[in-house]
Each structure stands twice: as structure tokens, then as C-alpha cells.
MARKOL-480916 format. One record per atom (N, C-alpha, C, O, CB): x, y, z; residue in one letter; atom name. Coordinates in steps of 0.02 Angstrom, whole numbers, plus 50000, padded with zeros to 5 digits. Glycine has a CB too. Layout:
// residues N
NODE      u      v      w  code  site
NODE      X      Y      Z     a    CA
...
END
This chain:
// residues 116
NODE      u      v      w  code  site
NODE  50042  49941  50000     x     N
NODE  50000  50000  50000     x    CA
NODE  50044  50062  50000     x     C
NODE  50090  50068  50040     x     O
NODE  49952  50000  50061     x    CB
NODE  50030  50107  49955     x     N
NODE  50064  50171  49953     x    CA
NODE  50019  50223  49986     x     C
NODE  49962  50235  49964     x     O
NODE  50082  50192  49879     x    CB
NODE  50044  50255  50039     x     N
NODE  50004  50304  50075     x    CA
NODE  49997  50368  50036     x     C
NODE  50045  50391  50004     x     O
NODE  50036  50318  50144     x    CB
NODE  49938  50398  50038     x     N
NODE  49929  50464  50007     x    CA
NODE  49975  50515  50042     x     C
NODE  49986  50511  50102     x     O
NODE  49854  50487  50011     x    CB
NODE  50000  50562  50002     x     N
NODE  50048  50610  50030     x    CA
NODE  50015  50676  50052     x     C
NODE  50048  50718  50083     x     O
NODE  50101  50625  49980     x    CB
NODE  49950  50684  50036     x     N
NODE  49915  50744  50059     x    CA
NODE  49841  50728  50070     x     C
NODE  49817  50675  50051     x     O
NODE  49924  50802  50007     x    CB
NODE  49807  50775  50100     x     N
NODE  49737  50766  50118     x    CA
NODE  49694  50753  50057     x     C
NODE  49651  50709  50057     x     O
NODE  49711  50827  50156     x    CB
NODE  49705  50792  50005     x     N
NODE  49664  50785  49944     x    CA
NODE  49672  50716  49913     x     C
NODE  49623  50685  49892     x     O
NODE  49682  50840  49893     x    CB
NODE  49734  50691  49911     x     N
NODE  49746  50624  49885     x    CA
NODE  49713  50570  49926     x     C
NODE  49687  50522  49900     x     O
NODE  49821  50612  49881     x    CB
NODE  49715  50579  49992     x     N
NODE  49683  50531  50037     x    CA
NODE  49608  50528  50025     x     C
NODE  49580  50474  50019     x     O
NODE  49698  50549  50110     x    CB
NODE  49576  50585  50021     x     N
NODE  49504  50588  50011     x    CA
NODE  49486  50561  49942     x     C
NODE  49437  50524  49935     x     O
NODE  49479  50661  50018     x    CB
NODE  49525  50578  49892     x     N
NODE  49512  50554  49825     x    CA
NODE  49516  50477  49822     x     C
NODE  49474  50445  49791     x     O
NODE  49563  50585  49775     x    CB
NODE  49567  50449  49854     x     N
NODE  49574  50376  49855     x    CA
NODE  49518  50343  49895     x     C
NODE  49491  50292  49873     x     O
NODE  49642  50357  49885     x    CB
NODE  49500  50372  49951     x     N
NODE  49445  50345  49992     x    CA
NODE  49380  50346  49953     x     C
NODE  49341  50298  49955     x     O
NODE  49438  50385  50058     x    CB
NODE  49366  50400  49918     x     N
NODE  49305  50405  49878     x    CA
NODE  49306  50356  49819     x     C
NODE  49256  50325  49803     x     O
NODE  49295  50477  49853     x    CB
NODE  49363  50350  49786     x     N
NODE  49367  50306  49728     x    CA
NODE  49357  50233  49747     x     C
NODE  49331  50193  49708     x     O
NODE  49435  50315  49692     x    CB
NODE  49377  50215  49807     x     N
NODE  49367  50146  49831     x    CA
NODE  49303  50139  49872     x     C
NODE  49289  50085  49899     x     O
NODE  49427  50125  49874     x    CB
NODE  49264  50192  49875     x     N
NODE  49201  50194  49912     x    CA
NODE  49211  50175  49986     x     C
NODE  49173  50137  50014     x     O
NODE  49150  50148  49880     x    CB
NODE  49264  50203  50016     x     N
NODE  49280  50189  50085     x    CA
NODE  49279  50251  50129     x     C
NODE  49299  50248  50187     x     O
NODE  49348  50156  50089     x    CB
NODE  49255  50307  50103     x     N
NODE  49254  50369  50142     x    CA
NODE  49211  50362  50205     x     C
NODE  49232  50383  50259     x     O
NODE  49228  50427  50098     x    CB
NODE  49153  50332  50198     x     N
NODE  49109  50323  50257     x    CA
NODE  49142  50278  50309     x     C
NODE  49135  50290  50369     x     O
NODE  49041  50294  50236     x    CB
NODE  49177  50227  50286     x     N
NODE  49211  50183  50333     x    CA
NODE  49269  50220  50368     x     C
NODE  49284  50206  50426     x     O
NODE  49238  50121  50297     x    CB
NODE  49299  50267  50333     x     N
NODE  49351  50308  50364     x    CA
NODE  49322  50349  50421     x     C
NODE  49352  50355  50474     x     O
NODE  49384  50354  50311     x    CB
NODE  49264  50378  50409     x     N
NODE  49230  50418  50461     x    CA
NODE  49211  50373  50521     x     C
NODE  49219  50393  50578     x     O
NODE  49166  50453  50433     x    CB
NODE  49185  50314  50507     x     N
NODE  49166  50267  50560     x    CA
NODE  49227  50249  50602     x     C
NODE  49223  50248  50663     x     O
NODE  49133  50204  50530     x    CB
NODE  49282  50233  50569     x     N
NODE  49344  50215  50605     x    CA
NODE  49369  50273  50647     x     C
NODE  49389  50264  50704     x     O
NODE  49398  50192  50556     x    CB
NODE  49368  50333  50619     x     N
NODE  49390  50392  50656     x    CA
NODE  49345  50404  50717     x     C
NODE  49370  50417  50771     x     O
NODE  49389  50454  50610     x    CB
NODE  49280  50399  50708     x     N
NODE  49234  50408  50764     x    CA
NODE  49247  50356  50818     x     C
NODE  49245  50373  50878     x     O
NODE  49161  50403  50739     x    CB
NODE  49260  50295  50799     x     N
NODE  49273  50241  50847     x    CA
NODE  49335  50258  50889     x     C
NODE  49334  50251  50950     x     O
NODE  49281  50173  50811     x    CB
NODE  49388  50279  50856     x     N
NODE  49450  50294  50892     x    CA
NODE  49444  50357  50934     x     C
NODE  49474  50362  50988     x     O
NODE  49508  50301  50843     x    CB
NODE  49406  50406  50911     x     N
NODE  49394  50466  50951     x    CA
NODE  49356  50447  51015     x     C
NODE  49371  50473  51069     x     O
NODE  49354  50519  50911     x    CB
NODE  49308  50402  51008     x     N
NODE  49270  50380  51066     x    CA
NODE  49315  50342  51115     x     C
NODE  49313  50355  51176     x     O
NODE  49212  50335  51044     x    CB
NODE  49356  50296  51090     x     N
NODE  49403  50259  51132     x    CA
NODE  49451  50306  51169     x     C
NODE  49471  50293  51226     x     O
NODE  49443  50209  51091     x    CB
NODE  49471  50359  51136     x     N
NODE  49518  50407  51166     x    CA
NODE  49483  50458  51211     x     C
NODE  49516  50501  51239     x     O
NODE  49556  50443  51111     x    CB
NODE  49418  50451  51217     x     N
NODE  49378  50496  51259     x    CA
NODE  49382  50569  51236     x     C
NODE  49383  50615  51277     x     O
NODE  49401  50490  51331     x    CB
NODE  49383  50578  51170     x     N
NODE  49382  50645  51141     x    CA
NODE  49310  50660  51121     x     C
NODE  49278  50621  51086     x     O
NODE  49431  50651  51079     x    CB
NODE  49285  50716  51145     x     N
NODE  49215  50734  51135     x    CA
NODE  49205  50764  51065     x     C
NODE  49193  50824  51057     x     O
NODE  49192  50784  51189     x    CB
NODE  49209  50721  51015     x     N
NODE  49200  50742  50946     x    CA
NODE  49175  50681  50907     x     C
NODE  49204  50627  50910     x     O
NODE  49266  50770  50915     x    CB
NODE  49120  50691  50871     x     N
NODE  49093  50638  50829     x    CA
NODE  49071  50669  50764     x     C
NODE  49037  50720  50763     x     O
NODE  49034  50600  50865     x    CB
NODE  49089  50636  50709     x     N
NODE  49072  50661  50643     x    CA
NODE  49012  50625  50615     x     C
NODE  49004  50565  50623     x     O
NODE  49131  50654  50595     x    CB
NODE  48969  50664  50583     x     N
NODE  48913  50635  50546     x    CA
NODE  48941  50595  50488     x     C
NODE  48992  50615  50459     x     O
NODE  48863  50690  50522     x    CB
NODE  48910  50541  50471     x     N
NODE  48934  50498  50417     x    CA
NODE  48936  50534  50350     x     C
NODE  48973  50514  50305     x     O
NODE  48890  50437  50412     x    CB
NODE  48898  50587  50343     x     N
NODE  48895  50625  50280     x    CA
NODE  48936  50689  50282     x     C
NODE  48928  50733  50239     x     O
NODE  48823  50643  50264     x    CB
NODE  48982  50695  50330     x     N
NODE  49021  50756  50336     x    CA
NODE  49063  50767  50273     x     C
NODE  49092  50720  50245     x     O
NODE  49067  50752  50399     x    CB
NODE  49066  50829  50252     x     N
NODE  49107  50846  50194     x    CA
NODE  49181  50842  50213     x     C
NODE  49199  50857  50270     x     O
NODE  49089  50917  50167     x    CB
NODE  49223  50822  50167     x     N
NODE  49294  50816  50183     x    CA
NODE  49325  50881  50209     x     C
NODE  49367  50879  50254     x     O
NODE  49332  50795  50121     x    CB
NODE  49305  50938  50182     x     N
NODE  49332  51002  50206     x    CA
NODE  49312  51015  50278     x     C
NODE  49351  51040  50318     x     O
NODE  49309  51060  50161     x    CB
NODE  49250  50998  50295     x     N
NODE  49227  51007  50364     x    CA
NODE  49262  50958  50411     x     C
NODE  49280  50975  50467     x     O
NODE  49150  50997  50369     x    CB
NODE  49271  50897  50387     x     N
NODE  49307  50847  50426     x    CA
NODE  49377  50872  50445     x     C
NODE  49397  50870  50503     x     O
NODE  49312  50780  50387     x    CB
NODE  49412  50896  50395     x     N
NODE  49480  50920  50406     x    CA
NODE  49481  50979  50454     x     C
NODE  49521  50982  50500     x     O
NODE  49513  50940  50339     x    CB
NODE  49436  51027  50443     x     N
NODE  49434  51087  50485     x    CA
NODE  49417  51070  50557     x     C
NODE  49451  51092  50603     x     O
NODE  49383  51136  50457     x    CB
NODE  49364  51031  50568     x     N
NODE  49342  51016  50636     x    CA
NODE  49393  50973  50674     x     C
NODE  49405  50984  50733     x     O
NODE  49275  50980  50634     x    CB
NODE  49422  50925  50639     x     N
NODE  49473  50883  50672     x    CA
NODE  49535  50925  50689     x     C
NODE  49563  50918  50743     x     O
NODE  49492  50824  50626     x    CB
NODE  49555  50968  50643     x     N
NODE  49613  51011  50656     x    CA
NODE  49601  51056  50717     x     C
NODE  49645  51065  50758     x     O
NODE  49629  51053  50593     x    CB
NODE  49540  51084  50721     x     N
NODE  49524  51127  50778     x    CA
NODE  49526  51088  50844     x     C
NODE  49549  51114  50895     x     O
NODE  49455  51159  50769     x    CB
NODE  49501  51027  50842     x     N
NODE  49502  50985  50903     x    CA
NODE  49574  50967  50923     x     C
NODE  49591  50969  50982     x     O
NODE  49460  50921  50892     x    CB
NODE  49615  50951  50874     x     N
NODE  49685  50935  50888     x    CA
NODE  49720  50997  50917     x     C
NODE  49758  50991  50965     x     O
NODE  49721  50912  50823     x    CB
NODE  49707  51055  50888     x     N
NODE  49736  51117  50913     x    CA
NODE  49716  51128  50986     x     C
NODE  49758  51144  51028     x     O
NODE  49713  51177  50870     x    CB
NODE  49652  51118  51001     x     N
NODE  49626  51126  51069     x    CA
NODE  49659  51075  51117     x     C
NODE  49678  51093  51173     x     O
NODE  49550  51117  51070     x    CB
NODE  49666  51014  51095     x     N
NODE  49698  50963  51138     x    CA
NODE  49771  50980  51151     x     C
NODE  49794  50973  51208     x     O
NODE  49692  50894  51105     x    CB
NODE  49807  51002  51101     x     N
NODE  49877  51021  51111     x    CA
NODE  49883  51078  51161     x     C
NODE  49926  51078  51204     x     O
NODE  49910  51040  51044     x    CB
NODE  49839  51128  51154     x     N
NODE  49842  51187  51196     x    CA
NODE  49818  51175  51267     x     C
NODE  49847  51200  51315     x     O
NODE  49801  51242  51165     x    CB
NODE  49764  51136  51274     x     N
NODE  49730  51132  51339     x    CA
NODE  49729  51064  51373     x     C
NODE  49722  51060  51434     x     O
NODE  49661  51155  51330     x    CB
NODE  49736  51011  51334     x     N
NODE  49732  50944  51363     x    CA
NODE  49785  50899  51331     x     C
NODE  49770  50852  51295     x     O
NODE  49661  50913  51353     x    CB
NODE  49847  50915  51346     x     N
NODE  49902  50881  51311     x    CA
NODE  49903  50806  51323     x     C
NODE  49918  50768  51278     x     O
NODE  49968  50911  51333     x    CB
NODE  49885  50784  51384     x     N
NODE  49885  50712  51397     x    CA
NODE  49830  50678  51355     x     C
NODE  49839  50621  51334     x     O
NODE  49873  50698  51473     x    CB
NODE  49774  50711  51345     x     N
NODE  49721  50683  51302     x    CA
NODE  49744  50680  51229     x     C
NODE  49726  50634  51192     x     O
NODE  49657  50725  51307     x    CB
NODE  49782  50730  51209     x     N
NODE  49812  50730  51141     x    CA
NODE  49858  50670  51132     x     C
NODE  49854  50635  51081     x     O
NODE  49851  50796  51129     x    CB
NODE  49901  50659  51180     x     N
NODE  49947  50601  51177     x    CA
NODE  49908  50536  51177     x     C
NODE  49926  50489  51142     x     O
NODE  49997  50603  51235     x    CB
NODE  49856  50532  51217     x     N
NODE  49814  50473  51219     x    CA
NODE  49781  50460  51151     x     C
NODE  49778  50402  51129     x     O
NODE  49761  50479  51274     x    CB
NODE  49758  50512  51119     x     N
NODE  49727  50504  51053     x    CA
NODE  49778  50477  51003     x     C
NODE  49762  50432  50964     x     O
NODE  49699  50572  51028     x    CB
NODE  49838  50505  51004     x     N
NODE  49890  50480  50958     x    CA
NODE  49905  50406  50972     x     C
NODE  49917  50368  50925     x     O
NODE  49955  50522  50966     x    CB
NODE  49904  50387  51035     x     N
NODE  49916  50317  51053     x    CA
NODE  49859  50272  51029     x     C
NODE  49871  50219  51000     x     O
NODE  49924  50310  51130     x    CB
NODE  49797  50293  51039     x     N
NODE  49739  50253  51019     x    CA
NODE  49737  50246  50943     x     C
NODE  49725  50191  50918     x     O
NODE  49674  50286  51044     x    CB
NODE  49749  50300  50908     x     N
NODE  49748  50298  50834     x    CA
NODE  49809  50259  50809     x     C
NODE  49807  50231  50754     x     O
NODE  49748  50369  50804     x    CB
NODE  49862  50258  50848     x     N
NODE  49924  50223  50831     x    CA
NODE  49964  50262  50778     x     C
NODE  49989  50234  50730     x     O
NODE  49909  50153  50804     x    CB
NODE  49969  50327  50790     x     N
NODE  50011  50370  50747     x    CA
NODE  50083  50359  50766     x     C
NODE  50100  50357  50826     x     O
NODE  49991  50446  50753     x    CB
NODE  50126  50351  50717     x     N
NODE  50197  50338  50729     x    CA
NODE  50228  50395  50769     x     C
NODE  50224  50454  50750     x     O
NODE  50234  50329  50662     x    CB
NODE  50259  50377  50824     x     N
NODE  50293  50427  50866     x    CA
NODE  50349  50461  50827     x     C
NODE  50361  50521  50835     x     O
NODE  50321  50394  50930     x    CB
NODE  50384  50424  50786     x     N
NODE  50439  50452  50746     x    CA
NODE  50412  50505  50697     x     C
NODE  50444  50557  50688     x     O
NODE  50475  50397  50707     x    CB
NODE  50354  50493  50667     x     N
NODE  50325  50542  50621     x    CA
NODE  50306  50606  50657     x     C
NODE  50317  50661  50631     x     O
NODE  50263  50513  50586     x    CB
NODE  50279  50599  50717     x     N
NODE  50260  50658  50756     x    CA
NODE  50322  50697  50777     x     C
NODE  50323  50759  50774     x     O
NODE  50218  50638  50818     x    CB
NODE  50374  50662  50797     x     N
NODE  50436  50696  50817     x    CA
NODE  50467  50733  50759     x     C
NODE  50497  50786  50768     x     O
NODE  50485  50645  50845     x    CB
NODE  50461  50705  50699     x     N
NODE  50491  50737  50640     x    CA
NODE  50456  50802  50621     x     C
NODE  50484  50842  50585     x     O
NODE  50488  50689  50581     x    CB
NODE  50395  50812  50645     x     N
NODE  50359  50874  50630     x    CA
NODE  50392  50933  50664     x     C
NODE  50405  50985  50633     x     O
NODE  50285  50868  50651     x    CB
NODE  50404  50926  50728     x     N
NODE  50441  50976  50768     x    CA
NODE  50429  51048  50748     x     C
NODE  50476  51084  50731     x     O
NODE  50513  50962  50765     x    CB
NODE  50367  51068  50748     x     N
NODE  50350  51137  50730     x    CA
NODE  50338  51178  50793     x     C
NODE  50307  51155  50841     x     O
NODE  50288  51139  50684     x    CB
NODE  50362  51240  50793     x     N
NODE  50350  51285  50849     x    CA
NODE  50281  51318  50843     x     C
NODE  50256  51346  50891     x     O
NODE  50405  51338  50852     x    CB
NODE  50252  51315  50784     x     N
NODE  50187  51344  50771     x    CA
NODE  50133  51292  50784     x     C
NODE  50127  51244  50746     x     O
NODE  50182  51371  50698     x    CB
NODE  50094  51301  50837     x     N
NODE  50044  51252  50857     x    CA
NODE  49991  51242  50803     x     C
NODE  49967  51187  50793     x     O
NODE  50012  51272  50921     x    CB
NODE  49972  51295  50769     x     N
NODE  49922  51290  50716     x    CA
NODE  49947  51245  50659     x     C
NODE  49911  51203  50634     x     O
NODE  49903  51360  50689     x    CB
NODE  50009  51256  50639     x     N
NODE  50039  51215  50586     x    CA
NODE  50047  51143  50609     x     C
NODE  50034  51096  50572     x     O
NODE  50107  51244  50564     x    CB
NODE  50070  51134  50671     x     N
NODE  50078  51068  50700     x    CA
NODE  50011  51031  50702     x     C
NODE  50008  50972  50684     x     O
NODE  50108  51072  50770     x    CB
NODE  49958  51065  50722     x     N
NODE  49893  51032  50726     x    CA
NODE  49868  51011  50657     x     C
NODE  49835  50960  50650     x     O
NODE  49842  51078  50760     x    CB
NODE  49883  51051  50606     x     N
NODE  49864  51032  50538     x    CA
NODE  49902  50970  50515     x     C
NODE  49873  50925  50483     x     O
NODE  49876  51091  50490     x    CB
NODE  49966  50967  50529     x     N
NODE  50006  50910  50509     x    CA
NODE  49987  50847  50547     x     C
NODE  49985  50792  50519     x     O
NODE  50081  50925  50520     x    CB
NODE  49973  50853  50612     x     N
NODE  49952  50796  50652     x    CA
NODE  49883  50772  50629     x     C
NODE  49870  50712  50629     x     O
NODE  49950  50815  50727     x    CB
NODE  49840  50818  50610     x     N
NODE  49774  50799  50584     x    CA
NODE  49782  50754  50523     x     C
NODE  49748  50703  50517     x     O
NODE  49733  50862  50565     x    CB
NODE  49828  50771  50479     x     N
NODE  49840  50729  50420     x    CA
NODE  49868  50662  50440     x     C
NODE  49848  50610  50413     x     O
NODE  49887  50764  50372     x    CB
NODE  49915  50661  50488     x     N
NODE  49943  50597  50510     x    CA
NODE  49889  50551  50540     x     C
NODE  49890  50491  50529     x     O
NODE  49998  50608  50562     x    CB
NODE  49843  50581  50577     x     N
NODE  49787  50541  50605     x    CA
NODE  49744  50513  50550     x     C
NODE  49727  50454  50550     x     O
NODE  49745  50584  50654     x    CB
NODE  49725  50556  50503     x     N
NODE  49683  50533  50448     x    CA
NODE  49719  50481  50405     x     C
NODE  49689  50434  50380     x     O
NODE  49661  50592  50404     x    CB
NODE  49783  50491  50396     x     N
NODE  49823  50443  50357     x    CA
NODE  49824  50374  50391     x     C
NODE  49817  50323  50358     x     O
NODE  49895  50469  50347     x    CB
NODE  49833  50374  50457     x     N
NODE  49834  50311  50494     x    CA
NODE  49765  50278  50494     x     C
NODE  49760  50217  50487     x     O
NODE  49858  50322  50567     x    CB
NODE  49714  50318  50502     x     N
NODE  49646  50290  50500     x    CA
NODE  49632  50261  50431     x     C
NODE  49600  50209  50424     x     O
NODE  49593  50345  50518     x    CB
NODE  49657  50294  50379     x     N
NODE  49649  50269  50311     x    CA
NODE  49684  50201  50303     x     C
NODE  49657  50156  50271     x     O
NODE  49677  50320  50260     x    CB
NODE  49743  50194  50331     x     N
NODE  49778  50130  50329     x    CA
NODE  49735  50075  50358     x     C
NODE  49728  50021  50329     x     O
NODE  49845  50135  50366     x    CB
NODE  49707  50088  50416     x     N
NODE  49666  50038  50450     x    CA
NODE  49607  50017  50406     x     C
NODE  49593  49958  50397     x     O
NODE  49640  50064  50517     x    CB
NODE  49573  50067  50378     x     N
NODE  49514  50054  50336     x    CA
NODE  49534  50016  50273     x     C
NODE  49500  49969  50253     x     O
NODE  49478  50120  50319     x    CB
NODE  49588  50038  50242     x     N
NODE  49610  50006  50179     x    CA
NODE  49628  49933  50192     x     C
NODE  49608  49889  50154     x     O
NODE  49670  50044  50149     x    CB
NODE  49667  49920  50245     x     N
NODE  49687  49851  50260     x    CA
NODE  49627  49807  50275     x     C
NODE  49623  49750  50252     x     O
NODE  49736  49850  50318     x    CB
NODE  49580  49832  50314     x     N
NODE  49519  49793  50329     x    CA
NODE  49481  49777  50265     x     C
NODE  49456  49721  50256     x     O
NODE  49473  49832  50377     x    CB
NODE  49477  49826  50221     x     N
NODE  49441  49816  50158     x    CA
NODE  49477  49767  50112     x     C
NODE  49445  49724  50081     x     O
NODE  49432  49883  50122     x    CB
NODE  49542  49772  50109     x     N
NODE  49582  49731  50063     x    CA
NODE  49589  49659  50088     x     C
NODE  49594  49613  50047     x     O
NODE  49649  49761  50054     x    CB
NODE  49590  49649  50152     x     N
NODE  49605  49582  50179     x    CA
NODE  49548  49551  50219     x     C
NODE  49560  49504  50258     x     O
NODE  49666  49585  50222     x    CB
NODE  49488  49576  50212     x     N
NODE  49431  49546  50248     x    CA
NODE  49387  49508  50200     x     C
NODE  49336  49480  50220     x     O
NODE  49390  49600  50284     x    CB
END
């Protein structure tokens, strides 16, 4: 599997394989497990998904850092990838982490679809 390198590519691939809704379901499941008070409607537009998730990540980094770390653990985002971001700008960092979360959730959905 070749991972999408940007948000638009990820969404395009998810839509082309008709797995976008499963991506939302997987994301909602992991947000619930991580005790993050955010749930997406199954019909959420990709732009809204990105914006709302980014805002929640920004809030977690600023105000609930342990919950942020817990979310990364639950989603299983690579610690090395997060360390490589090393941005001093929290807004930019939250945008990059949002993509890493969506990328990891996409991996889970793609593997389940391909090997189930």
C-alpha cells in the first residue's frame, strides 16, 4: 500500500474505493476510545472533517496535552513521524498531526477492506 501524501489524495482515494464512510466510522470509533468529545456525521464533507478535526487537535495540544497524547496512542500514529514534525507553530503542527491521524485511519480502513 502506498500512503497518500496529502489530504486531497487521501480523500480522492477513499472516495474512489468507496471507503470514505468507513474512514469516518473508524475515526469516530478511535475518538470515542480516546475519550475525545467529537463525533462526525457519516455525511460530513471532507473540508469540514479536516477543519473540525484540526480545531480539536489544536485545542487538545493547547489545553489537554495528555488527552492529545492518548489520542495519538489510540489511533496508533507513529511517534517518529510526530517527532519529525517539530514545529513551533501550534496551528501548523495541529494541521500536520490531523493529516497523520487521517492517514493512519485510512491505513486501517484500507487494510480491513483489502484483507477481509
